[in-house]
C-alpha positions as CSV (number, residue, x, y, z in Angstrom):
1,M,0.0,0.0,0.0
2,S,1.3,3.5,-0.9
3,I,0.1,6.8,0.6
4,T,1.0,10.2,-0.8
5,A,0.3,13.4,1.1
6,S,1.6,17.0,1.1
7,V,2.9,19.2,4.0
8,S,3.6,22.8,3.2
9,G,3.9,22.0,-0.5
10,N,6.4,19.1,0.0
11,P,5.1,15.7,-1.0
12,I,5.4,12.9,1.5
13,T,5.2,9.4,0.2
14,A,4.7,6.4,2.6
15,T,4.9,2.8,1.5
16,V,3.7,0.1,3.8
17,T,4.4,-3.6,3.2
18,E,4.1,-6.7,5.4
19,D,7.9,-6.4,6.0
20,G,7.8,-2.8,7.2
21,A,7.2,0.8,6.1
22,S,9.3,3.5,4.5
23,V,8.6,7.3,4.3
24,A,10.2,9.8,2.0
25,V,9.9,13.6,2.0
26,S,10.7,15.6,-1.2
27,P,12.5,17.7,-2.2
28,V,14.3,17.5,1.1
29,A,16.5,14.4,1.3
30,I,14.8,13.0,4.4
31,S,13.8,9.4,4.5
32,A,13.1,6.7,7.1
33,T,12.5,3.0,7.0
34,V,11.0,0.9,9.7
35,L,11.5,-2.9,9.4
36,A,10.3,-5.5,11.9
37,G,10.0,-2.9,14.7
38,I,13.4,-1.3,14.1
39,G,13.3,2.5,13.8
40,P,15.1,4.8,11.4
41,Q,18.9,4.6,11.5
42,G,21.1,7.7,11.5
43,P,24.2,8.2,9.4
44,S,27.2,6.0,10.1
45,G,29.9,7.6,12.3
46,D,33.6,7.8,11.7
47,Q,35.1,4.3,11.3
48,G,38.4,5.1,13.0
49,G,41.8,3.9,12.1
50,V,42.7,0.5,10.9
51,G,45.3,-0.1,13.6
52,S,48.4,-2.2,13.4
53,S,48.7,-5.9,12.9
54,T,52.2,-6.0,14.5
55,L,53.7,-4.9,17.8
56,A,56.4,-3.0,15.9
57,G,53.7,-1.0,14.2
58,L,52.4,0.4,17.5
59,T,53.7,3.7,18.8
60,D,53.9,2.7,22.5
61,V,55.8,-0.5,21.9
62,Q,59.6,-0.8,21.8
63,I,61.1,-4.2,20.8
64,T,64.9,-4.2,20.9
65,S,66.0,-7.8,21.0
66,A,63.0,-10.1,21.2
67,A,63.8,-13.7,22.2
68,E,61.8,-16.8,23.0
69,G,60.2,-16.5,26.5
70,D,60.4,-12.7,26.6
71,V,57.5,-10.8,28.1
72,L,56.2,-7.3,27.5
73,R,56.6,-5.0,30.5
74,Y,55.5,-1.3,30.7
75,N,58.5,0.9,31.5
76,G,56.5,4.0,32.3
77,S,56.3,5.3,28.8
78,K,56.3,2.2,26.5
79,W,55.8,-1.5,26.4
80,A,59.2,-3.1,26.0
81,D,60.5,-6.6,25.7
82,H,62.0,-8.0,28.9
83,S,63.9,-11.2,29.4
84,E,62.1,-13.9,31.3
85,L,65.3,-14.6,33.1
86,L,65.3,-11.2,34.7
87,L,61.8,-11.6,36.2
88,T,61.7,-11.7,40.0
89,D,59.8,-14.4,41.8
90,G,57.5,-12.8,44.3
91,G,57.6,-15.9,46.4
92,N,54.7,-17.4,48.4
93,F,52.6,-15.0,50.5
């Protein structure tokens, strides 16, 4: 079913189907669609950066001599590789 009306000289067209409804106002680019109880959606926001797929590509990571068993430890300004052999055992408390 389709309904056409006019408000202040601007045509409004509404289409209703069993799947939902859509409304368009001309000449202004305003439209809304309702499907299965979901209301109109606004425009998409910024997508943000892609990021890095490697530790070396991050700005807060400093890898100097990575070796098997190393751990990342925050040194106050960056995450840096740290030898597992230099870790201190906290003992049993």
